[in-house]
VMD Tcl script that draws the C-alpha trace (Angstrom):
set ca {
  {0.00 0.00 0.00}
  {2.86 2.36 0.80}
  {4.40 1.75 -2.63}
  {1.05 2.45 -4.28}
  {0.60 5.77 -2.50}
  {4.10 7.13 -2.98}
  {5.17 5.58 -6.30}
  {5.27 7.62 -9.52}
  {3.93 4.89 -11.80}
  {0.21 5.52 -11.19}
  {-1.25 8.90 -12.06}
  {-3.17 10.96 -9.53}
  {-6.58 10.40 -11.13}
  {-6.23 6.62 -11.00}
  {-4.95 6.80 -7.44}
  {-7.82 9.10 -6.42}
  {-10.45 6.86 -7.98}
  {-9.11 3.78 -6.23}
  {-8.92 5.57 -2.88}
  {-12.47 6.91 -3.35}
  {-13.73 3.39 -4.11}
  {-12.06 2.10 -0.95}
  {-13.65 4.87 1.13}
  {-17.11 4.25 -0.36}
  {-16.83 0.51 0.33}
  {-15.67 1.15 3.89}
  {-18.54 3.56 4.58}
  {-21.06 1.10 3.11}
  {-19.73 -1.70 5.32}
  {-19.70 0.59 8.38}
  {-23.34 1.61 7.82}
  {-24.58 -1.91 7.11}
  {-22.78 -3.39 10.13}
  {-24.06 -0.50 12.27}
  {-27.66 -1.13 11.21}
  {-27.39 -4.85 11.98}
  {-25.82 -4.10 15.36}
  {-28.50 -1.52 16.17}
  {-31.22 -4.04 15.32}
  {-29.64 -6.66 17.58}
  {-29.26 -4.16 20.40}
  {-32.90 -3.17 19.96}
  {-33.96 -6.81 20.37}
  {-31.83 -7.13 23.49}
  {-33.18 -3.86 24.88}
  {-36.81 -4.92 24.38}
  {-36.09 -8.37 25.85}
  {-34.58 -6.79 28.96}
  {-37.57 -4.50 29.25}
  {-36.06 -1.17 28.29}
}
mol new
graphics top color blue
foreach p $ca { graphics top sphere $p radius 0.5 }
foreach p [lrange $ca 0 end-1] q [lrange $ca 1 end] { graphics top cylinder $p $q radius 0.2 }
display resetview
């Protein structure tokens, strides 16, 4: 990863597009995992009586 970021072989547009795709994928995973976790916590909360 360090070579990819600091090497001169890839141009900035290509590098930016790849980094943007990584960020979008990470945000999507974060949101989907967060929703699943929130749903599970809601079930636990209602089971406990909260």
